[in-house]
N, CA, C and O of each residue as an XYZ file, in Angstrom:
460
protein
N     -48.274     37.105      6.469
C     -46.716     37.309      6.266
C     -46.442     35.563      6.211
O     -46.821     34.782      7.085
N     -45.845     35.266      5.213
C     -45.235     33.979      5.283
C     -43.867     33.702      5.937
O     -42.965     34.519      5.750
N     -43.677     32.749      6.592
C     -42.360     32.365      7.135
C     -41.449     31.775      6.290
O     -41.878     30.714      5.836
N     -40.466     32.043      5.954
C     -39.294     31.474      4.846
C     -38.579     30.720      5.533
O     -38.169     31.292      6.543
N     -38.154     29.390      5.401
C     -37.298     28.378      5.637
C     -35.836     28.737      5.099
O     -35.757     28.954      3.890
N     -34.929     28.803      5.695
C     -33.694     28.761      5.032
C     -33.454     27.723      3.636
O     -34.502     27.132      3.378
N     -32.717     27.495      3.019
C     -32.452     26.847      1.666
C     -32.131     25.579      2.228
O     -31.377     25.587      3.201
N     -32.523     24.584      1.838
C     -32.116     22.915      2.340
C     -33.037     22.531      3.509
O     -32.907     21.410      4.001
N     -34.032     23.448      4.025
C     -35.148     23.346      4.863
C     -36.277     23.153      4.452
O     -36.476     23.488      3.285
N     -37.134     22.706      5.031
C     -38.581     22.457      4.802
C     -38.841     21.079      3.948
O     -40.005     20.683      4.014
N     -38.159     20.474      3.345
C     -38.310     19.232      2.582
C     -39.445     19.194      1.475
O     -40.671     19.125      1.564
N     -38.596     19.262      0.425
C     -39.424     19.212     -0.818
C     -39.377     17.955     -1.411
O     -38.638     17.165     -0.825
N     -39.877     17.586     -2.280
C     -39.912     15.983     -3.018
C     -38.662     15.384     -3.168
O     -38.427     14.178     -3.094
N     -37.782     16.392     -3.406
C     -36.420     15.985     -3.737
C     -35.547     15.568     -2.770
O     -34.688     14.697     -2.904
N     -35.841     16.345     -1.586
C     -35.264     16.148     -0.264
C     -35.918     14.839      0.326
O     -35.158     13.967      0.747
N     -37.259     14.652      0.380
C     -37.452     13.340      0.772
C     -37.022     12.291     -0.106
O     -36.595     11.318      0.516
N     -36.999     12.181     -1.326
C     -36.506     11.486     -2.363
C     -34.943     10.644     -1.849
O     -34.699      9.443     -1.732
N     -34.047     11.916     -1.614
C     -32.849     11.870     -1.144
C     -32.572     10.836      0.215
O     -31.788      9.894      0.337
N     -33.570     11.436      1.184
C     -33.726     10.785      2.448
C     -33.895      9.491      2.266
O     -33.114      8.805      2.925
N     -34.900      8.718      1.372
C     -35.356      7.698      1.273
C     -34.169      6.496      0.613
O     -33.942      5.348      0.997
N     -33.672      7.139     -0.298
C     -32.160      6.611     -1.060
C     -31.340      6.505     -0.092
O     -31.009      5.342      0.141
N     -30.768      7.499      0.733
C     -29.927      6.791      1.733
C     -30.671      5.849      2.898
O     -30.035      4.965      3.471
N     -31.834      6.071      3.146
C     -32.312      4.887      4.266
C     -32.197      3.774      3.562
O     -31.822      2.779      4.183
N     -32.483      3.645      2.098
C     -32.319      2.154      1.679
C     -31.015      1.840      1.426
O     -30.700      0.669      1.638
N     -29.983      2.764      0.935
C     -28.549      2.190      1.167
C     -28.127      1.594      2.650
O     -27.592      0.516      2.906
N     -28.521      2.593      3.492
C     -28.200      2.063      4.908
C     -28.636      0.557      4.986
O     -27.831     -0.371      5.068
N     -30.055      0.415      4.951
C     -30.592     -0.697      5.148
C     -29.755     -2.143      4.446
O     -29.409     -3.221      4.929
N     -29.638     -1.458      2.918
C     -28.495     -2.373      2.234
C     -27.258     -2.823      2.935
O     -26.779     -3.949      3.070
N     -26.916     -1.794      3.295
C     -25.352     -2.134      3.898
C     -25.568     -2.976      5.533
O     -24.906     -3.913      5.979
N     -26.456     -2.416      6.020
C     -26.978     -3.156      7.811
C     -27.178     -4.599      7.102
O     -26.333     -5.396      7.510
N     -28.028     -5.122      6.195
C     -28.232     -6.422      5.981
C     -26.994     -6.995      5.104
O     -27.000     -8.224      5.025
N     -26.146     -6.471      4.564
C     -24.802     -7.100      4.188
C     -24.007     -7.411      5.201
O     -23.431     -8.492      5.082
N     -23.775     -6.733      6.261
C     -23.037     -6.431      7.450
C     -23.621     -7.723      8.261
O     -22.863     -8.580      8.715
N     -24.802     -7.772      8.376
C     -25.704     -8.696      9.373
C     -25.132    -10.157      8.928
O     -24.625    -11.013      9.653
N     -25.411    -10.195      7.229
C     -24.779    -11.495      6.970
C     -23.559    -12.036      7.227
O     -23.355    -13.151      7.708
N     -22.547    -11.023      6.816
C     -21.154    -11.367      7.233
C     -20.759    -11.483      8.877
O     -19.821    -12.149      9.313
N     -21.526    -10.822      9.534
C     -21.299    -11.289     10.892
C     -21.918    -12.743     11.247
O     -21.390    -13.553     12.008
N     -22.914    -12.888     10.678
C     -23.325    -14.324     10.970
C     -22.635    -15.490     10.656
O     -22.845    -16.629     11.073
N     -21.799    -15.094      9.887
C     -20.754    -15.957      9.148
C     -19.613    -16.509     10.087
O     -19.140    -17.645     10.050
N     -19.278    -15.523     10.901
C     -17.974    -15.201     11.533
C     -18.180    -16.562     12.805
O     -19.283    -16.875     13.253
N     -17.262    -17.023     13.091
C     -17.092    -17.724     14.059
C     -16.261    -17.570     15.086
O     -15.104    -17.301     14.764
N     -16.555    -17.681     16.540
C     -15.670    -17.415     17.499
C     -15.172    -18.399     18.370
O     -15.822    -19.414     18.119
N     -14.586    -18.568     19.013
C     -13.802    -19.487     20.207
C     -13.556    -18.572     21.395
O     -12.779    -17.617     21.393
N     -14.288    -18.964     22.381
C     -14.063    -18.524     23.858
C     -13.894    -19.440     24.903
O     -14.537    -20.489     24.920
N     -12.883    -19.069     26.000
C     -12.663    -20.344     26.942
C     -13.155    -19.916     28.100
O     -13.336    -18.724     28.348
N     -13.448    -21.033     29.031
C     -13.695    -20.689     30.256
C     -12.788    -21.552     31.404
O     -12.300    -22.633     31.074
N     -12.627    -21.106     32.525
C     -12.126    -22.039     33.480
C     -10.435    -22.068     32.863
O      -9.709    -23.047     32.692
N     -10.184    -20.761     32.645
C      -8.444    -20.848     32.159
C      -8.152    -21.832     31.243
O      -7.242    -22.614     31.519
N      -8.735    -21.940     30.231
C      -8.868    -22.789     29.026
C      -9.367    -24.278     29.309
O      -9.199    -25.179     28.487
N      -9.936    -24.444     30.425
C     -10.356    -26.084     30.463
C     -11.473    -26.241     29.544
O     -11.288    -27.116     28.699
N     -12.622    -25.603     29.484
C     -13.686    -25.402     28.235
C     -13.371    -24.409     27.196
O     -12.977    -23.266     27.427
N     -13.554    -24.881     26.136
C     -13.679    -23.752     24.904
C     -14.832    -23.941     24.112
O     -14.945    -25.082     23.665
N     -15.629    -23.219     23.845
C     -16.681    -22.863     23.152
C     -16.703    -22.621     21.979
O     -16.551    -21.400     22.011
N     -16.800    -22.941     20.721
C     -16.983    -22.202     19.420
C     -18.642    -21.790     18.996
O     -19.592    -22.556     19.159
N     -18.702    -20.828     18.597
C     -20.069    -20.075     18.257
C     -20.196    -19.247     17.387
O     -19.413    -18.310     17.540
N     -21.169    -19.121     16.087
C     -20.990    -18.551     15.130
C     -21.912    -17.252     15.399
O     -22.557    -17.100     16.437
N     -21.885    -16.286     14.265
C     -22.749    -15.039     14.683
C     -24.209    -15.315     14.915
O     -24.783    -14.584     15.723
N     -24.889    -16.269     14.320
C     -26.156    -16.658     14.453
C     -26.447    -17.028     15.887
O     -27.613    -17.231     16.223
N     -25.453    -17.127     16.756
C     -25.390    -17.594     18.089
C     -25.757    -18.894     18.342
O     -26.344    -19.273     19.355
N     -25.368    -19.655     17.305
C     -25.466    -20.972     17.457
C     -24.044    -21.777     18.179
O     -22.903    -21.587     17.757
N     -24.259    -22.361     18.918
C     -23.078    -23.145     19.578
C     -22.469    -24.273     18.365
O     -23.333    -24.818     17.679
N     -21.106    -24.605     18.110
C     -20.676    -25.243     17.010
C     -19.991    -26.340     17.552
O     -19.927    -27.428     16.981
N     -19.474    -26.086     18.641
C     -18.812    -27.330     19.541
C     -18.333    -26.746     21.017
O     -17.945    -25.583     21.120
N     -18.382    -27.525     22.000
C     -17.943    -27.466     23.364
C     -16.693    -28.638     23.401
O     -16.859    -29.854     23.307
N     -15.507    -27.974     23.551
C     -14.093    -28.935     23.841
C     -13.911    -28.733     25.417
O     -13.974    -27.645     25.988
N     -13.700    -29.834     25.952
C     -13.459    -29.868     27.321
C     -12.354    -30.841     27.769
O     -12.367    -32.065     27.639
N     -11.285    -29.987     28.382
C     -10.071    -30.993     28.524
C     -10.249    -31.820     29.397
O     -11.092    -31.615     30.271
N      -9.566    -32.847     29.371
C      -9.802    -34.282     30.485
C      -9.587    -33.919     31.708
O     -10.233    -34.469     32.600
N      -8.617    -32.898     32.021
C      -8.189    -32.593     33.632
C      -9.225    -31.824     34.213
O      -9.212    -31.648     35.431
N     -10.251    -31.271     33.405
C     -11.684    -30.721     33.892
C     -12.466    -31.508     34.289
O     -13.323    -31.057     35.049
N     -12.514    -33.051     33.943
C     -13.398    -33.711     34.344
C     -13.191    -34.485     35.663
O     -12.351    -35.382     35.731
N     -14.020    -34.104     36.785
C     -13.823    -35.092     37.900
C     -15.172    -35.285     38.469
O     -15.995    -34.507     38.951
N     -15.145    -36.715     38.242
C     -16.341    -37.264     38.829
C     -17.062    -36.996     39.953
O     -18.282    -37.158     39.980
N     -16.172    -36.440     41.266
C     -16.560    -35.782     42.193
C     -17.148    -34.486     42.051
O     -17.970    -34.113     42.889
N     -16.853    -33.815     41.168
C     -17.401    -32.355     41.064
C     -17.905    -31.958     39.662
O     -17.443    -31.102     38.907
N     -19.022    -32.828     39.478
C     -19.772    -32.381     38.051
C     -19.981    -31.244     38.080
O     -19.555    -30.604     37.118
N     -20.642    -30.567     39.067
C     -21.406    -29.103     39.264
C     -19.942    -28.145     38.664
O     -19.996    -27.095     38.024
N     -18.822    -28.811     39.058
C     -17.737    -27.184     38.704
C     -17.728    -27.457     37.233
O     -17.789    -26.430     36.556
N     -17.657    -28.802     36.438
C     -17.706    -28.770     35.066
C     -19.054    -27.936     34.283
O     -18.977    -27.318     33.221
N     -20.110    -28.093     35.014
C     -21.399    -27.619     34.496
C     -21.252    -26.299     34.442
O     -21.674    -25.718     33.443
N     -20.620    -25.552     35.510
C     -20.760    -24.220     35.750
C     -19.480    -23.743     34.689
O     -19.747    -22.683     34.124
N     -18.387    -24.223     34.385
C     -17.636    -23.997     33.345
C     -18.171    -23.933     31.957
O     -17.848    -23.052     31.161
N     -19.150    -25.072     31.651
C     -19.627    -24.984     30.212
C     -20.424    -23.863     30.265
O     -20.313    -23.058     29.340
N     -21.327    -23.607     31.293
C     -22.565    -22.465     31.403
C     -21.776    -20.979     31.074
O     -22.146    -20.049     30.357
N     -20.446    -21.155     31.955
C     -19.663    -19.518     31.733
C     -19.222    -19.832     30.247
O     -19.692    -19.120     29.360
N     -18.651    -20.499     30.032
C     -18.373    -20.592     28.209
C     -19.208    -20.025     27.243
O     -19.018    -19.104     26.448
N     -20.545    -21.035     27.546
C     -21.671    -20.512     26.305
C     -21.964    -19.184     26.910
O     -21.766    -18.376     26.003
N     -22.339    -18.539     27.998
C     -22.722    -17.226     28.068
C     -21.327    -16.090     27.459
O     -21.475    -15.141     26.689
N     -20.343    -16.449     27.934
C     -19.071    -15.365     27.236
C     -19.220    -15.670     25.818
O     -19.404    -14.640     25.170
N     -19.204    -16.621     25.188
C     -19.270    -17.030     23.704
C     -20.753    -15.858     23.369
O     -20.569    -14.872     22.655
N     -22.216    -16.159     24.013
C     -22.682    -15.042     23.536
C     -22.670    -13.712     23.736
O     -23.395    -12.954     23.092
N     -21.805    -13.302     24.691
C     -21.278    -12.139     25.104
C     -20.369    -11.451     23.781
O     -20.376    -10.264     23.452
N     -19.762    -12.332     23.278
C     -18.594    -11.976     22.453
C     -19.605    -11.659     21.223
O     -19.963    -10.524     20.908
N     -19.889    -12.519     20.767
C     -20.967    -12.305     19.517
C     -21.833    -10.855     19.553
O     -21.789    -10.010     18.659
N     -22.644    -10.759     20.812
C     -23.031     -9.470     20.746
C     -22.342     -8.206     20.803
O     -22.625     -7.133     20.271
N     -21.409     -8.527     21.530
C     -20.143     -7.163     21.655
C     -20.225     -6.915     20.034
O     -21.074     -6.185     19.521
N     -19.116     -7.703     19.231
C     -18.862     -7.565     18.223
C     -20.085     -7.066     16.976
O     -19.897     -6.220     16.101
N     -20.892     -7.579     17.126
C     -22.199     -7.371     16.541
C     -22.570     -5.862     16.780
O     -22.920     -5.194     15.807
N     -22.518     -5.367     17.868
C     -22.997     -4.209     18.280
C     -22.000     -3.203     17.642
O     -22.365     -2.197     17.034
N     -20.708     -3.567     17.838
C     -19.534     -2.353     17.557
C     -19.533     -2.408     16.353
O     -19.320     -1.298     15.865
N     -19.711     -3.402     15.432
C     -19.785     -3.317     13.802
C     -21.026     -2.447     13.435
O     -20.862     -1.413     12.788
N     -22.093     -2.795     13.781
C     -23.407     -2.324     13.614
C     -23.112     -0.603     13.867
O     -23.356      0.331     13.103
N     -22.526     -0.591     15.172
C     -22.422      1.054     15.366
C     -21.695      1.868     14.704
O     -21.893      3.081     14.645
N     -20.594      1.122     14.033
C     -19.893      1.919     13.111
C     -20.438      2.099     11.895
O     -20.011      2.945     11.109
N     -21.533      1.232     11.619
C     -22.482      1.638     10.327
C     -23.224      2.454     10.481
O     -23.419      3.268      9.577
N     -23.812      2.517     11.522
C     -24.827      3.397     11.730
C     -24.499      4.751     12.602
O     -25.362      5.454     13.129
N     -23.109      4.973     12.650
C     -22.805      6.141     13.179
C     -23.009      6.189     14.666
O     -22.642      7.184     15.292
N     -23.574      5.171     15.262
C     -23.546      5.186     16.699
C     -25.446      5.381     16.841
O     -25.941      5.325     17.966
N     -25.986      5.513     16.103
C     -27.355      5.620     16.255
C     -27.707      4.202     17.061
O     -26.969      3.218     17.027
N     -28.965      4.273     17.790
C     -29.368      3.263     18.485
C     -30.725      2.784     17.820
O     -31.805      3.000     18.369
N     -30.607      2.100     16.568
C     -31.899      1.468     15.908
C     -32.443      0.363     16.417
O     -31.777     -0.660     16.575
N     -33.811      0.460     16.749
C     -34.513     -0.728     17.549
C     -34.312     -2.130     16.630
O     -34.354     -1.967     15.411
N     -34.150     -3.156     17.013
C     -34.145     -4.192     16.276
C     -32.778     -4.845     16.077
O     -32.669     -6.030     15.760
N     -31.582     -3.907     16.303
C     -30.633     -4.098     16.302
C     -29.418     -4.757     17.119
O     -29.238     -4.108     18.149
N     -28.600     -5.742     17.009
C     -27.959     -5.947     18.214
C     -26.905     -4.851     18.900
O     -26.369     -5.102     19.979
């Protein structure tokens, strides 16, 4: 006796073709979104606005602006910490926006290789 699957289950050639088309469409949408996200630019500050870091979606630092009052020759370590904090926050911002936007596209599926 053969078991019968309900209609739409069991996957025939047409079901597989449909799944492949859907996967290709999703891949195209993800590539387009990734390109758009890479073009975006973000500005993040640290130290109450003393240091501003500009970064793009490719995680490339575009500029670092430091207010003159943040420069204390007797406390260079504080300035270094502010720059590091600003860069790290900028990277977190890019990762957060990328994950949110990709999550919208993938319906929350965790796809390896995506931010």
